[in-house]
N, C-alpha and C positions, 0 to 999 in steps of 0.2 A: 748520479746524485753529484752536484760540486761546490763545494766551500767557496766562500769569495774569501781571499786573504786580504789583511790592511797591510799593512807596510813593518812595523813593530809587531809581531807573531809572536806570540807570550809561548810558554810552556803550554799550556794548556791548550793554545789556540793548536798546536801541533800535533798533538795529545788526539784533538777531536777530527784532526786531519787523517792522522795514522789509523783512526777507528775509523772514518769514514770508509776510506782504501780496503782496509779488509771488507769494511759489509758490501761494499759494492762487487771485491773481488767474489766473496763468498754465493754474492745476487748470481752474478754472471757462470758462477758453477752450478748453482741448483737451475740455471736457465738455459743450458745447455752446452753449457764451458764450451770446450775449440768447436764445438759443433758444426759454427758460420764457417771454421776454416777449413773445414773438411769436405770433401770429394767434390771440389771445384770445377774438375772436368769430366767427372761422369756422367756416360753417355748408355743410353741403353732404354727398355720399357721403363714408363711413366704411369702413376694413377692421380688422373686431377678428382678432384671433388667437390661439389658443389649441392646447393638443396636442388631440391624436386624443379623439374623442368614445367613448366608451365604456359610457357610460350606456346605461340600459337601455329608452331612451325615443327616444333622439335629440335629450336636452337641447339640445344650442346650436343644434342646426336650430331647436326648439321656438321655443328664447327671440327668435332671429332675426329669425323669419316674424312672431313675434308685433309686436316693434317692426318691421318694415318695411310691414304692415296700417296700422300706424296712421303711420307719416311719408313717403308717397310719395316726397318730394323730400328727404330724408336716410336713405336706405337703404343698411345693413349687407352687406358682405358678408364673408365666412369665411372666413381663411386657415387652415386644419389642418394641425398640425404632427403630428412623430409622436409614439409613446405615450411617449419616452423622455423623462422630465425632463431631465437633462443635455442632450441633443442642441435643446430647449424655447428652455433657457438660453441656448446657444450660438448659435444662429438669428439670437434676439431681440437678442443683444451685437453681434452682427456688423452688423446692422442697423441699430442706433443709433452704433453705433463709427464707421459712415460718415455717420451724421444723414438717412438715408433715411426722406422720409415718408409712407412706405407701409404701416408700422403705426400705424394710430393707437392703438386702444383694445388691450394683451394683458392676458393671464392671466400670472400669475406663482405660481411655483410658492412657497407664501412664503418660504421661508428667501431668496430670492434677491431678496424689497423692498427691504431695506436698499441692497443692490449697486447697485439700479440707479439708487436716490434718490441714492445718494452722490455718482454717478456724474456725475450732472443728465441723465440720461435720461427722465425721467418727473416729470409737471407734482404740484404739491403740492397737494392738493386745498383749496384753502383761495379765501377769495374770494369770487366767483361761480362757481367750484369746487367748494365747500364740498358735502357731503353730512350728512345726517342720519344721526348715528351712535348716537339712544337708543333704537332697537328693536332694535340689531344685539348680539348675544352681546360682552360688553366684550373678552376675549381676543381676539379675532378682530380688531376693532378693532386691539389691540396692535399684533397680527402686521404692521398694514400701518402699522406708526408708526414715525419713525426722527427719531431728536434730537427728541423733543416734537413733530412734524411729522407731522399723516398725506397718506400719498402715494399711497393706495389705496384701493378699496374692496375689501372680503372678497368674493369671488359667494359660494362654499361652501367649507365648515369641514371640518375632522377630527378624531377625536379616541381617543386608544387605550383598549380596553376587554378589561377583564380574562374572559376565557371559563373556566366552572368547569364539571364534570360535577357537574351536581344531581342526579343519581342517586347519587353516594358525599359528597358534600357539600352538604345541601341548603341550609343558608345561607353567600354566599360571604363569604371574608374583608376588612376594610377593612385591615389593616397589613399589612406584610411578614411583621413576626415572627407572627399569627396566621396566614398562608396557611403557610411553612414551615412552620410545627408541626403544620400537619395532613400532612407529608410522608409518616408514616408509615400513610398510607389509600393512597395511589401506593402505598406498597413492599408492601402488602399484598394490591393487587392486581393486582402486577406491572407497573406502568406507570410510565413520567416523573412527577415532580410539578410542573416548574414548567420553562418554555421562552418564550422571546423569539426575536427576530431577534439573532442574537450574532456573525455570521459578517465580519469587517471591512469594512463599506461604508457606507451613510445609516443602515441598519436596526440599526447598532451604535451610532451615535452618538446614533439615537433611544430606545433602549433606558438606555442609560447618563445620559442626560440626565433622564429620567424617574425614576432612582431617587436622583440626585444632588439633583434637583431636590426631591426628595418629602422630602429630608432636609435641608433648609434652603440645599444649596448654591447655587453659579450660574456663570458661566463668564466672562462679560465685563460691564461696567460700562455704564453710559445711554450711555456715547459710541460703545459699537460695538467699540470697541478696545482696551479696560483689561482685561488678564484678573483674575477674578478666583474663580477655581476653586482656587486652592493656598489651603483652608481644614479646619478640622478639621470642617465638617457634609458637603462634597464627598467626604473618605476616610471619615466616616460609610459615605456611601450609596453609594461605591464599593465598599468593603467587604462589606457584606452580597451585593453582585451576585457578589461573589470565591468568598465564603466556603461560597453557597450552591452554585455548582458545583463545588469543590475538594471539597465534602463528598458529592455528586453528588445532591442535591438537584433537579439540573439536570442531565438527562443530560448526558454528554460528548458526544456526537452533535451536543448543541446549539450547540456554537461554530461549526455549518458549515452555520445557520440560515439560510436569508433567509423573507421571507413563505410564497413557497410550502412549503419544507421543513415549515416548520412547522404550515401550516395541513393537510396532506397527515398531519403526527403526530397532531395533534388529531383529524381526523375520522376514521385511523382506531383511535382510542380508547386510544391509547400516551401519551397526557398527562394528569394531572386538573386544570393550570392551563395557561391560553396566553394571555398578554400579544401581542394583532394591532389590526387595524384592523377598523373596521364590515363591510365588505364580506364577510367569513369566514360573517355570520349563517346569509344566506340556502342559500350554498354548503353547510353545515356540516347546513343544514335538507335537504337535498336528496335523491334517492334515490341510493344506494350508501354514504352516509355511516352510521358505523357509529355515530353520536355522535347520529342525526335523534332532537328530541325531548327528549333525555338532556342536554343541555346549559345553561346558562342562561348573561348576560351582567350586567356589573356596572362600576362604577368600579374603577381600580385602585389599586392599593393602596398606604399613606403610610406614614409614621411612626408615627403616632398615630392619623390617622384616613382618608380618602381620597386617593390620590397628586396627584400633577402629572402629568398627559398631556402630551404632546407634540403642536403643532397640526399636522397639514396641512392640503392645503386650496389654494385659488386665490385672490388678489388681483387684482382687476383695473387697470391704472391708463392712464392717457392719455400718449401717446408725447409729449415737450418738443418732437417734429420733425412732429408732426401741420400739417395746413394745417385741418383743422376742431374744434379744440380746442373751443367750442361743443356742438356737437353729438355729440363726444364723451363730454362730461360731461354730456349729460343722458343716452346712454348708460349711462354705468356708475352714473349714478341709478336708471336703470330694471331695473339688474342688482340692487339691491339692494328691488327693492320688493315687494310681497308676493304682486303678481302673478305676476313672476320665483320668485320665491324659492319660493313654491308648485310652480315648472314645476322647477325645482331637484332638490326635496324627492321631487316623483314621480317622476323618474330615478335616486331611490336611493341620490343625495348630500346629506349634511349640511346644511341652511340655514345661511343666518349670524343667520337673524330669529329671538329669544329668543322669539317668541308662538307659531310654529310645532311647538315642541317639545312643548306641551299639546295639540294637535290630534288629538281621536281616531280619526279617519281614518286621518292619517299614522301616527298607534302602530299602528292595524289593521294598518297596510303594513308598518311597521318598528317590532318589537316593542322592540328595542333604543333606541329615541329616549329615553325618560327614565333611564337609564342613563344615552346617551351624554351628555344634560344637564349632568348631575353631572358629569360625568368633563370638558368642556369648561368650565365652570363655573371647574375649578379648573386649568383646565391652564394652563401657560407655553409661551411663542415656544421657537422655537428662535434659540440664543444672536442677536441681534438684530445683524451686523456686515456691513459693507462688504466683510470680507475671508471670506465665511464660510464658501467650499471648504475655505481652508489651516485654519480654525478646525476642520469637522469633522475633515477628516484626524486633526489634534492630537487630538478625543477618541477618536476610533476606533481609532486606531494603539495610543494609549497602553491606552484598558480592555481591548484583545484581549491584548497583553502582558500584565496584569494578570492576564487570565482564562487564561493557557494557564502561567503560575508564570513568565514569563520575566522581567518586573519585578515586584515590590513593590507595594501599593496609593500607600505614600504617594510612590514614585518615578514612578509611570503617572502621580500627579496632579502632580508637579511637573514632567512630562514635558508633561502638558498644558497647564501654564500658561505652559511656557519656549515650545513650537509657536505658541500663540495670541500671548504676546511679539511672535514676527515673521514672525507671519500676513499681516501690510500689506507687508512688506520683499521 
């Protein structure tokens, strides 16, 4: 929290400044106090915490086994959480709120990194904890940065892709207007044109963010708190999505789609275009898929060229309450190393090292990597805010109201603005 002083400071302004400093000090005490300055050189066994390992190869166990083989005196124990992102966040928040030292390194879903940083729960990666970010994809580093400071290391990433029926559309569209201009092809084949994840949950936040970002809009300022969404650019972007739904270019049932429903619609041959994540590639090419060998992938469309994907993935951070922070820092560095990132990629999780996206062996295993590289290069992190959950709810609730016609686009964007303003209250 910071005050902007004017040259002729009044006694009232000075009083406010004193109160602000006292409040900031109290917040620091509540949020861990001196924990960030303690145990900086501690070494020994640590515990690594991450959601359920759903990789194809037992990726997390492989990573830990590789580390443990080389560090007999600094062994890592894996604490596996549930597969539910909200439950993962709540478990870690409860642990840190009570200042327990049992979670040394944690894998944070990208949107929660700013919240944990703002609350003083995770260690800034600076000084002796600094990591080399040069080999990493720049947007993934941005997703782990809060108020200009790096608080975590990106471990794996994710980006949205446009799946398209290459048997019906040989060349993927680069813009929204080009894509929606091809909807007659869908009508001629008696299928839906475009869908994403438009049910009111985190997926709708992602889909809304992507189209608004693609048209030059944004949600919060650099401080993570000041709302910026009420702009002509945001309205233009949301209007594209709403108009497509109201025209029928987006099927009416798509307003109930999460990842599973949208994937089923595409796999069963009922959609020309689908926005979703890379995981669908292997699934849609599996036995029983109606579109096996009949689809391609491309970066998401934008206003004039490639659009702005929302980033997913995990960032790994050091607990402010860890007793062995030096070991934890080395483990975090290991997670972004070439060796570890190869293991991540072999588990079919998008890596964070730029060079791996040009690896012929990995491209043979994951043919979508070139498209994903372009997608991530143009990606925008989800709104970086310590109040992310409230921000996300404001976005999805108002976008859903615009889609179903209970709010105009202008009123929906104004509603997002108001919701973000009150997110921290």
